[in-house]
N, C-alpha and C positions, 0 to 999 in steps of 0.2 A: 250287294252280295252278302249272303248270310255268313255270320262268323260264330259258329257254335262252340268253338274251343276257347275256354276262358282260363286265364292264369290265376291260380289259387293265391299267389302272393300279392298281385297288384290289380287283379280283375280286368286286365287288358284282354281283348278278345282277338281271335285269329280264325282265318278261314280253313286252315289245314292243321292236322296234328303235327306235322313236321315243323311248321313255323312256331307252334307252341313249344315244342320240345327244345328248339334252338333258343327261344326267348327265355325259357325257365333257367337256362344256364347263366343268364345275367344275374339271377338271384342266388343260385346254388354255388356259383363259381366253379362248377364242374368243368374239367378240361380233358375230354376223352381222347383227343388226337395228339399223339406224342411223336416228336421228331426222332427218327431212328439213329441219327448221328449224335445229337447233343442232349437228348431226352427232354428238351423244352416242350411244354404242353400247351395246347390251344383248345379253345371252346368250339371252334368251327373248322371243318375239314379244309376249306379253301385257305384258311389262315396258315395251316401247317404246310400246304402246298407252296404257298407264297414264301414262307420262311425257308423252305428247303433250298431256294435259290441263293440264299446267303452262303450255303455250303457248296452248291454245284456251280455257282457263278453264272448260271443260265440267265440270259437277258432276251426274252422272247418278243419284247416290244420295240420295234424299230421306227425311227423317224423317217417319213417318206421324203423329206426335204434334204437332210444331211446324213442320213443312214446311222446316226448315233443310236445305240441300243440301251434298253432299260429293263430292269428286273420287274418293275411294277408299272401297271397301266397308268396310274395317276401321275407317276413321275414323267411318263411320256407326254401326257396331257399338259403338264406344267411346262415341260421343255418346249412343246409345240407353240405355246404362247410367245416364246422368244422370237419365233419366225413371223407369226401372224400379228403380234403386238395386241392381241385381243384380250380385253378385260384385265388390264394390268392396273395395279394400284400403286401409285408412287408417293413416297414420303416427302413432304414439303421441306423437311429439315435436312435430310441427308441424301435424298434422291434414290434411296433403296427401293427396289421394285418388288411388289407382292402380287400374287395371283388370286388372293382372296381378301375381301374387305375386312374380315375378322382378324386376319393376320396383320394387316396394316394397323388396325385399331389397337391391337395388342402391342405392336412395335412402337407406336407413337408415345406410349407411356414411358419409354426409355428416355424420351426428350422432354416430355411435359412433367415427368416425375409424379404423375397422377397415381394415386393408390386407392382405388375404389373398394377394395376388399378388406374389411376391418375385423379383427378378432373381438368377439363378444366378451372375452374374459379379461384381456389386458389392453385392448384398444390398439394394439399394433396393427399397422395397415400394410397392405401388399398390392403390387401392381397386377398380379395374376391370381386367379382363384385357386390354381393348383398349389401355389406357394402358401396360401392361407390354409389349405387342407393339411399340408405337411406340418405347418406351424402348430395347428390345433392338437396334433398328436403329442407335442411337447408338454401340453397341459394334462392330457389324459395319461401320459407316461406309457402309452401303448407303443411297443416296439415289435411289430409283427414279423420282422425279418431277422431270423436267428441263424447264426453260423453253426453248421453241423459239426464243425471240428472243435471249436472252443466255447460254443454257446453264447458268444457275445451277440447282442441283439441291436437292431437298427430300426429307425423310424422309416427310412427311405430304402427302397430296394437297391438303388444304384450304389448306395453306401456299403451295403452288404457285398455287392459284386466287387467293389474296389477293395474291401477288407479281405476277401477270399484270396486275393493275390499275395497277401503276406504269408499265407500258407502254401499256395501253389507255386509261388515265385514266378508266376506268369508276368511277362512284360510285353504287352501287345502293341506298345507304341514305339516304333523304331525310327531312328534318324536316317533319312535318305542319303545323308552325306557320309557319315562314319559308321552307320549300322548299329550304334549304341542303342540299347533298348531300355524302355522305362515302363513302370507300372501305371503311371498316371499321365494323362494327356497334358496337364499343365507342366509337368516336369520336362516333357519333350519340348514344349513351347519355349521354356526358359533355356533349355540346352541349345536350341537352334540359334539363340542369340550369340552363343560363344563362337559359332561359325561365321556369323555375320559381323561379329565383333561389335554388336550393338549394345550399348549400355545406356538405356534411356533415362536413368536417374543420375543427374549430375549435381555436384556440390557447388553452390553459388560462391563459396569462398575460395576454394582452391581448384575448382573445375574437375576434380577427380570424379569419375563416373562409375556407376554400379549397375549390375543386372537387376537387383531387387531394391524396392523402395525401403524395405526394412533395413537393408545394409547401409543405405544412404542415411537413414535416421540415426543409426548407431554411430556412423562416421561423424555426423554433425556434432555429436557430444564431445569429440576430440577438440574441435574448434571452440565450442562454447564453454566447455568444462562446467556446464550449468548443472547445479544440483539444487533445484528450487524446492524439492520436497523434503520437509523436515519431519523426522519421526517424533511423535509426541511422547514416546516412551523413553527414548535415549538421546534425543536431539541430534542424532546422526543425520547427515544430509545425503540425498540420492537423486539420481536422474529418474525420470518417469519409468524407465524400463525396469529398474530394480526396486523401486519404492514399495510396490504392493507385495512383492515376494519377501522383502525384509520385514514388513509389518507382521507377517504370519509367524515370524520367530517369536514375537511377543504375544500375539492373540491365540497362537496354537491352532489357528484355523487350517483345516485340511479339506479344501473343496474338491479335490480330485480323488474320487472313490472307485475302488475296484468293484466291478459288477459281478465278480465271481465269489470273492470272499469278504467283501465289504471293508477291507483294509483301506485307509485313506492317507492321502499325501498332500503336502503343502504346495508341491510343484508338479506340473504335468509330466516333466521328464522323469520324476520319481515313480509316477504311476506307470509310465511306459516301460521302465526298467523292471518294475514289479510284475507286470503282466507276462513277462517272459517265463516266470516261474510256472505259470499255468499253461501257457502255449508251448513251452519247451523250445521256443525259438532261440536260435543261437546265430545271430547275424554276423558275428565277427569271426572270420576264418583265417587261420595261419596259412600263408602261402608256401611255407616250408614243409610242415608236417601234416597239414590239413585238419588239425585239431580246431574245434569251434568253441565259441564262448558267448555267453549271454550278455556280458557287460564289457564295455570298452576298456575299463581299468584292468580287468582280469586278462584281457587280450594283450594289452601293453606289457603287463608284468611277465606274461608267458614268453613274449618275443625276446626278452633278455636272456632266455635259456639258449637261444640260437645266436644272438648278437654278442653275448658275453658282456654286455654293458652293465656297469656297476655304478649307478649314479649317487649312491648314498655313501659318503665318506666320513670316517671318524676324525673329529677335530684334534684328537690327542695323538693318535699313532698313524693316521692316514690310511688305515685299512679301508677297503671299499667293499660294498655289498650291492647285490641286485635288488634286495627288498628292504624296505624301511624297518620291518620287524626284526630282520637279521641284524641291522645296525643297533637297534635298541637293546637286543640281547647281548651284543658285543660290548656295549657301554658298561654293562654290569661288571665286566672283568677289570675295568678301571676303577670303579667305585667300591669294589669289594662287596657288592650286594649279592646275596645268593639268588640264583636264578631258579624260579619255581616252575 
């Protein structure tokens, strides 16, 4: 068959003009078909039709054997294999079943730890080609996915999607038991353990169990009281958790930089607090008067207006104050120093 239509980008030839036009979009990244509901764009018309089913919940493909329905034809084909047992690929390690040989091959690397895709720049190796491609962008410093609200940019599209929830406050992952909702899937998984009362990380010494491995590691320090890391500058000793942070008080190293104003911080928590200046985010809300705050310390101080708590006491006359600065000013009345 004659193929008179050639692609100007890669010289691939096609029999029809329509096929060529469709192919060219793989080079131009043009996406002319837009979803009316969420504005997501697609390069092919049938892709937007297929996507619409995620909104309409339409499932036009039904299994002839068990009547289960599916939104996509390939999902039905995959399901049908469960009945026919046709062309299934089984993992020898864990017995997981796959319907494509390539998927099994990729899965096997989780057991064999094989990493055939290596970075030409730093030699770091990966199990999957997609992971290598993402890693390569770390070297090029290219972050093609930028937030339209605060301009923060990301290497991976899914990270941008997750970040946007800090602005929209969207929490798409809801607990089936108590309806509590979460921004991240992992947060929901961890939360579900509280219902099951599963604490998979147990201390070998006292049997106390924890939801997180990091919590167990922190707890172990109580038993060990180990501080094997000695500061070469001041000879102070630390556990691994605090050693690196302490060193920065001497080296003045500030590895956490703001990508908006280039201000740098020695600790990640300092950067997170600072970013709220740019994003105007105020995550701490008073449940009495609804006033919001960027920082937890400001929030705690504010609460004392309502609780009338005065934790700062004068050692001389026992007068109490809500704020430390108020106590300092009061102390001048005892020392006869003029308050400026």
